[in-house]
matplotlib code that plots the C-alpha trace (Angstrom):
import matplotlib.pyplot as plt

x = [-31.9, -28.4, -25.6, -22.2, -20.9, -21.2, -19.3, -19.4, -17.8, -16.6, -19.7, -19.0, -18.6, -20.9, -19.0, -15.4, -14.7, -18.0, -17.3, -20.7, -22.0, -19.5, -20.6, -24.3, -23.4, -21.1, -23.6, -25.9, -23.5, -22.4, -26.2, -26.6, -23.6, -23.6, -21.3, -18.7, -19.4, -17.2, -17.6, -15.4, -14.4, -13.3, -12.2, -9.2, -6.7, -6.6, -3.0, -4.6, -1.4, -3.1, -3.3, -7.5, -6.6, -4.2, -7.0, -9.0, -6.4, -5.9, -9.5, -11.4, -11.0, -11.0, -9.3, -6.6, -3.6, -0.6, 0.9, -0.4, 1.5, 0.0, -3.5, -2.9, -2.1, -5.1, -7.3, -5.5, -5.9, -9.1, -8.8, -7.5, -8.0, -9.2, -12.5, -12.5, -14.2, -11.4, -12.0, -9.1, -7.1, -6.4, -4.5, -3.6, -1.9, -4.0, -3.0, -6.2, -6.4, -9.6, -9.7, -11.8, -12.0, -11.6, -10.5, -14.3, -15.8, -12.6, -13.4, -16.9, -16.9, -13.7, -15.5, -18.6, -16.5, -14.1, -15.7, -15.2, -11.6, -11.0, -13.0, -10.9, -7.4, -8.4, -9.6, -6.3, -4.2, -5.8, -5.2, -7.7, -6.3, -5.8, -4.8, -6.7, -4.8, -7.6, -7.4, -9.5, -10.8, -11.9, -13.6, -15.5, -18.1, -15.8, -13.6, -16.5, -17.5, -14.2, -14.1, -17.4, -16.6, -13.0, -15.1, -17.8, -15.0, -13.7, -17.0]
y = [-18.0, -18.8, -16.0, -15.8, -14.1, -15.0, -13.4, -14.4, -12.7, -14.2, -15.9, -19.1, -21.5, -20.5, -23.4, -23.6, -27.0, -28.4, -30.2, -31.5, -27.7, -26.9, -29.4, -28.5, -24.8, -25.5, -27.6, -24.6, -22.4, -24.7, -25.2, -21.5, -20.7, -20.2, -22.7, -19.6, -17.9, -17.2, -17.6, -15.7, -15.8, -12.9, -13.5, -14.2, -16.0, -18.5, -18.0, -15.9, -13.9, -10.4, -7.6, -8.7, -12.3, -11.3, -9.3, -12.4, -14.2, -11.3, -10.8, -14.0, -16.7, -20.2, -20.7, -23.0, -21.7, -20.4, -17.9, -16.5, -18.6, -21.8, -20.3, -19.6, -23.4, -24.3, -22.3, -23.5, -27.0, -27.7, -26.2, -28.4, -26.3, -23.0, -22.1, -26.0, -26.2, -26.6, -23.3, -22.3, -19.7, -16.6, -14.3, -14.7, -12.3, -9.1, -6.6, -4.4, -1.9, -1.7, 2.2, 4.0, 7.9, 8.1, 6.1, 6.1, 4.6, 2.1, 0.9, 0.8, -1.5, -3.6, -4.0, -5.3, -7.7, -8.7, -7.6, -5.0, -5.6, -4.7, -1.5, -0.5, -1.2, 0.6, 3.4, 3.7, 3.0, 5.3, 2.8, 3.5, 0.9, -2.6, -4.7, -7.9, -10.5, -11.3, -14.0, -14.2, -17.5, -17.6, -20.9, -21.6, -24.1, -26.4, -26.4, -26.3, -29.6, -31.0, -29.4, -31.2, -34.4, -34.4, -33.4, -36.3, -38.9, -37.8, -37.6]
z = [39.6, 39.2, 39.7, 37.9, 41.2, 44.7, 47.6, 50.9, 54.0, 57.5, 57.7, 55.3, 56.4, 59.3, 61.6, 60.3, 62.2, 61.1, 57.7, 57.5, 57.4, 55.1, 52.5, 52.9, 52.4, 49.7, 47.6, 48.0, 46.5, 43.9, 42.8, 42.6, 40.5, 36.7, 34.7, 34.3, 37.3, 40.4, 43.9, 46.7, 50.5, 52.3, 55.9, 58.6, 56.4, 59.4, 60.4, 63.4, 63.7, 63.9, 66.4, 66.6, 67.4, 70.2, 71.3, 71.3, 73.5, 76.0, 76.6, 75.9, 79.1, 79.0, 75.8, 77.6, 76.1, 78.1, 75.4, 72.1, 69.9, 71.9, 71.1, 67.5, 67.3, 69.0, 66.6, 63.5, 64.7, 63.6, 60.2, 57.5, 54.6, 53.4, 55.4, 56.2, 53.0, 50.4, 48.5, 46.6, 48.2, 45.9, 48.4, 51.9, 54.2, 53.3, 56.6, 56.9, 59.3, 61.9, 62.6, 65.1, 65.2, 68.8, 72.0, 73.2, 70.0, 70.2, 73.5, 72.9, 70.2, 71.4, 74.6, 73.0, 71.6, 74.2, 77.4, 80.1, 80.6, 76.8, 77.5, 80.4, 78.8, 75.6, 77.7, 79.2, 76.6, 74.0, 71.1, 68.3, 65.5, 65.3, 62.3, 61.1, 58.6, 55.7, 52.8, 49.9, 48.3, 44.7, 42.8, 39.7, 39.7, 38.4, 41.4, 43.7, 42.4, 43.0, 46.7, 47.1, 45.8, 48.1, 51.0, 50.6, 50.0, 53.4, 55.6]

ax = plt.figure().add_subplot(projection="3d")
ax.plot(x, y, z, "-o")
ax.set_aspect("equal")
plt.show()
């Protein structure tokens, strides 16, 4: 059944570097969208310049970057368009707080994401909030069709 409003969070596309996956997913969304419908995505704005990305850089090994700026460039390198699928940016650089009630809750959640070192650092620092830099894309059925055609021409 067609929908006039579709929204997707961080999971779209399921693999940013995979243009083939993007194309399959975009076609699926375009097929489900009514002629006057809107499709939104909400996720990182792909600048990778927030505190949460710094945590990824700090706690995740084997990223091959000597400093945070090099890490950001490595993350941005495989991305050629918004969500790597050609949707249209509506808004970028939306700084959103990620807050926890106390340091134990923060340490538990962040260690689940980043490992034991994160737990120890956060428990000692008493840090309970971080920022994420998010972006929103917005497309119509017609603009999705153009994005699909553009991707098909480049695969």
